[in-house]
One Martini backbone bead per residue (centre of mass of N, CA, C, O) as a GRO file, in nm:
protein
  244
    1UNK     BB    1   0.784  -3.214   0.075
    2UNK     BB    2   0.729  -2.917  -0.046
    3UNK     BB    3   0.787  -2.605  -0.004
    4UNK     BB    4   0.621  -2.314   0.097
    5UNK     BB    5   0.681  -2.009  -0.113
    6UNK     BB    6   0.466  -1.795  -0.155
    7UNK     BB    7   0.491  -1.575   0.069
    8UNK     BB    8   0.785  -1.516   0.028
    9UNK     BB    9   0.770  -1.431  -0.273
   10UNK     BB   10   0.561  -1.198  -0.247
   11UNK     BB   11   0.726  -1.031  -0.041
   12UNK     BB   12   0.960  -0.981  -0.228
   13UNK     BB   13   0.800  -0.839  -0.451
   14UNK     BB   14   0.709  -0.602  -0.271
   15UNK     BB   15   0.993  -0.499  -0.208
   16UNK     BB   16   1.070  -0.440  -0.499
   17UNK     BB   17   0.847  -0.237  -0.556
   18UNK     BB   18   0.931  -0.032  -0.342
   19UNK     BB   19   1.218   0.021  -0.444
   20UNK     BB   20   1.155   0.108  -0.734
   21UNK     BB   21   0.940   0.334  -0.677
   22UNK     BB   22   1.147   0.487  -0.446
   23UNK     BB   23   1.433   0.533  -0.557
   24UNK     BB   24   1.446   0.830  -0.667
   25UNK     BB   25   1.301   0.975  -0.392
   26UNK     BB   26   1.466   0.793  -0.160
   27UNK     BB   27   1.707   0.583  -0.192
   28UNK     BB   28   1.833   0.793  -0.443
   29UNK     BB   29   1.815   1.100  -0.375
   30UNK     BB   30   2.111   1.224  -0.381
   31UNK     BB   31   2.122   1.185  -0.701
   32UNK     BB   32   1.835   1.351  -0.781
   33UNK     BB   33   1.853   1.543  -0.520
   34UNK     BB   34   1.925   1.816  -0.311
   35UNK     BB   35   1.687   1.803  -0.137
   36UNK     BB   36   1.559   1.705   0.141
   37UNK     BB   37   1.356   1.541   0.326
   38UNK     BB   38   1.117   1.549   0.522
   39UNK     BB   39   1.070   1.408   0.824
   40UNK     BB   40   0.787   1.267   0.777
   41UNK     BB   41   0.885   1.113   0.520
   42UNK     BB   42   1.124   0.963   0.646
   43UNK     BB   43   0.969   0.802   0.857
   44UNK     BB   44   0.775   0.661   0.663
   45UNK     BB   45   0.991   0.529   0.482
   46UNK     BB   46   1.141   0.364   0.695
   47UNK     BB   47   0.901   0.207   0.813
   48UNK     BB   48   0.805   0.077   0.546
   49UNK     BB   49   1.068  -0.069   0.479
   50UNK     BB   50   1.082  -0.241   0.733
   51UNK     BB   51   0.827  -0.396   0.684
   52UNK     BB   52   0.926  -0.546   0.417
   53UNK     BB   53   1.177  -0.672   0.538
   54UNK     BB   54   1.049  -0.822   0.784
   55UNK     BB   55   0.837  -0.991   0.626
   56UNK     BB   56   1.046  -1.160   0.484
   57UNK     BB   57   1.172  -1.279   0.738
   58UNK     BB   58   0.912  -1.397   0.857
   59UNK     BB   59   0.853  -1.592   0.617
   60UNK     BB   60   1.121  -1.741   0.639
   61UNK     BB   61   1.095  -1.849   0.926
   62UNK     BB   62   0.828  -1.999   0.873
   63UNK     BB   63   0.928  -2.181   0.637
   64UNK     BB   64   1.185  -2.289   0.836
   65UNK     BB   65   1.061  -2.331   1.137
   66UNK     BB   66   1.149  -2.048   1.301
   67UNK     BB   67   0.939  -1.950   1.531
   68UNK     BB   68   1.105  -1.801   1.751
   69UNK     BB   69   1.198  -1.575   1.559
   70UNK     BB   70   0.922  -1.484   1.463
   71UNK     BB   71   0.820  -1.393   1.746
   72UNK     BB   72   1.039  -1.191   1.822
   73UNK     BB   73   1.007  -1.006   1.569
   74UNK     BB   74   0.697  -0.953   1.606
   75UNK     BB   75   0.714  -0.748   1.837
   76UNK     BB   76   0.855  -0.529   1.671
   77UNK     BB   77   0.664  -0.526   1.424
   78UNK     BB   78   0.403  -0.414   1.572
   79UNK     BB   79   0.515  -0.107   1.598
   80UNK     BB   80   0.490  -0.020   1.291
   81UNK     BB   81   0.191   0.023   1.237
   82UNK     BB   82   0.139   0.305   1.374
   83UNK     BB   83   0.368   0.456   1.235
   84UNK     BB   84   0.270   0.421   0.944
   85UNK     BB   85  -0.016   0.530   0.970
   86UNK     BB   86   0.041   0.817   1.102
   87UNK     BB   87   0.261   0.912   0.903
   88UNK     BB   88   0.081   0.882   0.654
   89UNK     BB   89  -0.137   1.087   0.746
   90UNK     BB   90   0.063   1.321   0.756
   91UNK     BB   91   0.126   1.321   0.459
   92UNK     BB   92  -0.165   1.378   0.370
   93UNK     BB   93  -0.195   1.648   0.512
   94UNK     BB   94   0.020   1.791   0.334
   95UNK     BB   95  -0.127   1.734   0.070
   96UNK     BB   96  -0.378   1.902   0.135
   97UNK     BB   97  -0.232   2.173   0.142
   98UNK     BB   98  -0.147   2.163  -0.155
   99UNK     BB   99  -0.428   2.139  -0.267
  100UNK     BB  100  -0.527   2.420  -0.173
  101UNK     BB  101  -0.306   2.592  -0.320
  102UNK     BB  102  -0.414   2.468  -0.622
  103UNK     BB  103  -0.750   2.562  -0.557
  104UNK     BB  104  -0.825   2.865  -0.539
  105UNK     BB  105  -0.882   2.879  -0.838
  106UNK     BB  106  -1.175   2.857  -1.049
  107UNK     BB  107  -1.096   2.639  -1.290
  108UNK     BB  108  -1.108   2.386  -1.503
  109UNK     BB  109  -0.827   2.280  -1.418
  110UNK     BB  110  -0.864   2.293  -1.104
  111UNK     BB  111  -1.115   2.109  -1.090
  112UNK     BB  112  -0.985   1.859  -1.216
  113UNK     BB  113  -0.763   1.839  -1.004
  114UNK     BB  114  -0.944   1.823  -0.755
  115UNK     BB  115  -1.085   1.555  -0.821
  116UNK     BB  116  -0.833   1.375  -0.856
  117UNK     BB  117  -0.693   1.440  -0.585
  118UNK     BB  118  -0.922   1.349  -0.400
  119UNK     BB  119  -0.901   1.051  -0.476
  120UNK     BB  120  -0.604   1.009  -0.385
  121UNK     BB  121  -0.640   1.093  -0.090
  122UNK     BB  122  -0.866   0.889  -0.016
  123UNK     BB  123  -0.711   0.643  -0.100
  124UNK     BB  124  -0.481   0.673   0.107
  125UNK     BB  125  -0.656   0.669   0.360
  126UNK     BB  126  -0.791   0.390   0.315
  127UNK     BB  127  -0.527   0.226   0.298
  128UNK     BB  128  -0.406   0.299   0.578
  129UNK     BB  129  -0.642   0.199   0.750
  130UNK     BB  130  -0.646  -0.087   0.638
  131UNK     BB  131  -0.365  -0.163   0.720
  132UNK     BB  132  -0.399  -0.127   1.026
  133UNK     BB  133  -0.631  -0.332   1.065
  134UNK     BB  134  -0.499  -0.584   0.931
  135UNK     BB  135  -0.247  -0.594   1.109
  136UNK     BB  136  -0.403  -0.624   1.371
  137UNK     BB  137  -0.541  -0.889   1.292
  138UNK     BB  138  -0.283  -1.044   1.254
  139UNK     BB  139  -0.189  -1.021   1.548
  140UNK     BB  140  -0.446  -1.142   1.681
  141UNK     BB  141  -0.390  -1.411   1.474
  142UNK     BB  142  -0.100  -1.547   1.550
  143UNK     BB  143  -0.231  -1.843   1.641
  144UNK     BB  144  -0.363  -1.835   1.336
  145UNK     BB  145  -0.179  -1.886   1.077
  146UNK     BB  146  -0.364  -1.874   0.821
  147UNK     BB  147  -0.463  -1.587   0.901
  148UNK     BB  148  -0.207  -1.428   0.961
  149UNK     BB  149  -0.058  -1.440   0.679
  150UNK     BB  150  -0.292  -1.306   0.521
  151UNK     BB  151  -0.318  -1.042   0.667
  152UNK     BB  152  -0.024  -0.949   0.617
  153UNK     BB  153  -0.032  -0.954   0.308
  154UNK     BB  154  -0.276  -0.768   0.260
  155UNK     BB  155  -0.157  -0.524   0.411
  156UNK     BB  156   0.084  -0.487   0.216
  157UNK     BB  157  -0.079  -0.434  -0.043
  158UNK     BB  158  -0.195  -0.154   0.068
  159UNK     BB  159   0.112  -0.017   0.030
  160UNK     BB  160   0.175  -0.037  -0.292
  161UNK     BB  161   0.038   0.184  -0.486
  162UNK     BB  162   0.243   0.426  -0.468
  163UNK     BB  163   0.470   0.268  -0.612
  164UNK     BB  164   0.307   0.189  -0.871
  165UNK     BB  165   0.257   0.469  -0.977
  166UNK     BB  166   0.562   0.529  -1.029
  167UNK     BB  167   0.621   0.291  -1.216
  168UNK     BB  168   0.405   0.371  -1.437
  169UNK     BB  169   0.585   0.648  -1.507
  170UNK     BB  170   0.797   0.506  -1.632
  171UNK     BB  171   0.903   0.511  -1.946
  172UNK     BB  172   0.983   0.190  -1.974
  173UNK     BB  173   0.673   0.115  -1.829
  174UNK     BB  174   0.477   0.261  -1.988
  175UNK     BB  175   0.132   0.305  -2.064
  176UNK     BB  176   0.141   0.483  -2.304
  177UNK     BB  177   0.114   0.863  -2.295
  178UNK     BB  178  -0.002   0.849  -1.986
  179UNK     BB  179   0.129   0.858  -1.678
  180UNK     BB  180  -0.119   0.872  -1.492
  181UNK     BB  181  -0.273   0.631  -1.612
  182UNK     BB  182  -0.050   0.423  -1.578
  183UNK     BB  183  -0.027   0.442  -1.271
  184UNK     BB  184  -0.323   0.360  -1.215
  185UNK     BB  185  -0.310   0.079  -1.347
  186UNK     BB  186  -0.098  -0.038  -1.161
  187UNK     BB  187  -0.249   0.022  -0.880
  188UNK     BB  188  -0.492  -0.169  -0.961
  189UNK     BB  189  -0.394  -0.440  -1.101
  190UNK     BB  190  -0.166  -0.564  -0.920
  191UNK     BB  191  -0.318  -0.608  -0.652
  192UNK     BB  192  -0.532  -0.789  -0.779
  193UNK     BB  193  -0.336  -1.008  -0.881
  194UNK     BB  194  -0.224  -1.081  -0.604
  195UNK     BB  195  -0.500  -1.160  -0.476
  196UNK     BB  196  -0.563  -1.376  -0.688
  197UNK     BB  197  -0.314  -1.555  -0.624
  198UNK     BB  198  -0.420  -1.630  -0.342
  199UNK     BB  199  -0.672  -1.783  -0.442
  200UNK     BB  200  -0.518  -1.990  -0.608
  201UNK     BB  201  -0.355  -2.101  -0.375
  202UNK     BB  202  -0.596  -2.194  -0.205
  203UNK     BB  203  -0.711  -2.389  -0.414
  204UNK     BB  204  -0.454  -2.568  -0.418
  205UNK     BB  205  -0.410  -2.613  -0.097
  206UNK     BB  206  -0.731  -2.612   0.022
  207UNK     BB  207  -0.979  -2.633  -0.194
  208UNK     BB  208  -1.024  -2.323  -0.113
  209UNK     BB  209  -1.144  -2.017   0.002
  210UNK     BB  210  -1.021  -1.792   0.199
  211UNK     BB  211  -1.167  -1.538   0.377
  212UNK     BB  212  -0.929  -1.338   0.372
  213UNK     BB  213  -0.875  -1.343   0.069
  214UNK     BB  214  -1.157  -1.265  -0.028
  215UNK     BB  215  -1.182  -1.009   0.147
  216UNK     BB  216  -0.934  -0.857   0.034
  217UNK     BB  217  -1.036  -0.827  -0.254
  218UNK     BB  218  -1.310  -0.695  -0.192
  219UNK     BB  219  -1.196  -0.451  -0.039
  220UNK     BB  220  -1.024  -0.327  -0.262
  221UNK     BB  221  -1.253  -0.281  -0.460
  222UNK     BB  222  -1.422  -0.102  -0.270
  223UNK     BB  223  -1.214   0.125  -0.250
  224UNK     BB  224  -1.221   0.201  -0.546
  225UNK     BB  225  -1.521   0.272  -0.554
  226UNK     BB  226  -1.519   0.493  -0.336
  227UNK     BB  227  -1.306   0.683  -0.463
  228UNK     BB  228  -1.460   0.723  -0.730
  229UNK     BB  229  -1.724   0.840  -0.611
  230UNK     BB  230  -1.590   1.083  -0.470
  231UNK     BB  231  -1.513   1.207  -0.742
  232UNK     BB  232  -1.772   1.201  -0.928
  233UNK     BB  233  -1.956   1.357  -0.704
  234UNK     BB  234  -1.757   1.558  -0.522
  235UNK     BB  235  -1.747   1.481  -0.216
  236UNK     BB  236  -1.446   1.473  -0.154
  237UNK     BB  237  -1.396   1.778  -0.209
  238UNK     BB  238  -1.606   1.884  -0.006
  239UNK     BB  239  -1.480   1.770   0.251
  240UNK     BB  240  -1.210   1.919   0.222
  241UNK     BB  241  -1.339   2.202   0.241
  242UNK     BB  242  -1.456   2.167   0.528
  243UNK     BB  243  -1.160   2.100   0.668
  244UNK     BB  244  -1.020   2.380   0.591
   0.00000   0.00000   0.00000
């Protein structure tokens, strides 16, 4: 019987996405920038990178039936979830301060920026909270392996959009002449394609759609709808003004 390499392969792909997306600003920063990253960004970057490296190792141990190594590393792995979630929210907090600094004057340009930026901020918040909840569910279901590995994969997909936004803005990968739109297309389409591939895998392996896989795709689409509505209605920007 052939080994099941799906989860291992997708986790490697996610690691590659993270490396490519953040190579200029994080992994290769000394080459591209003189100023160092602030501490909170460094902590979040290191923790997130460790997540994707370790999840590749975890899927490799599981694929090769070295469950004892998988379980030992899983204990360390579990501590990364709160670090990534709360450091990520701290990053968003600083982004909100920048947002306020750039929307002091109410001009048509600043209002347009305000609405777009509010969508991105709320999108990041929703993705980080979703990641934390899904990773926790994955840990809680560690003895139900079909649920466990799907929860962990879907939680990793929730961390990918910021890297995909940056990849979409690379000149040689850009779609069209609008870097912002191209980045948005990457961050929306690729996670959906990855989650759809999980459903195709389920259909092939299980002859049915696993509830975690189906729920993961539905939840990601719902997050997109919520973030878009917060922007279109202006509610997202209004809430940010209230907490100012």
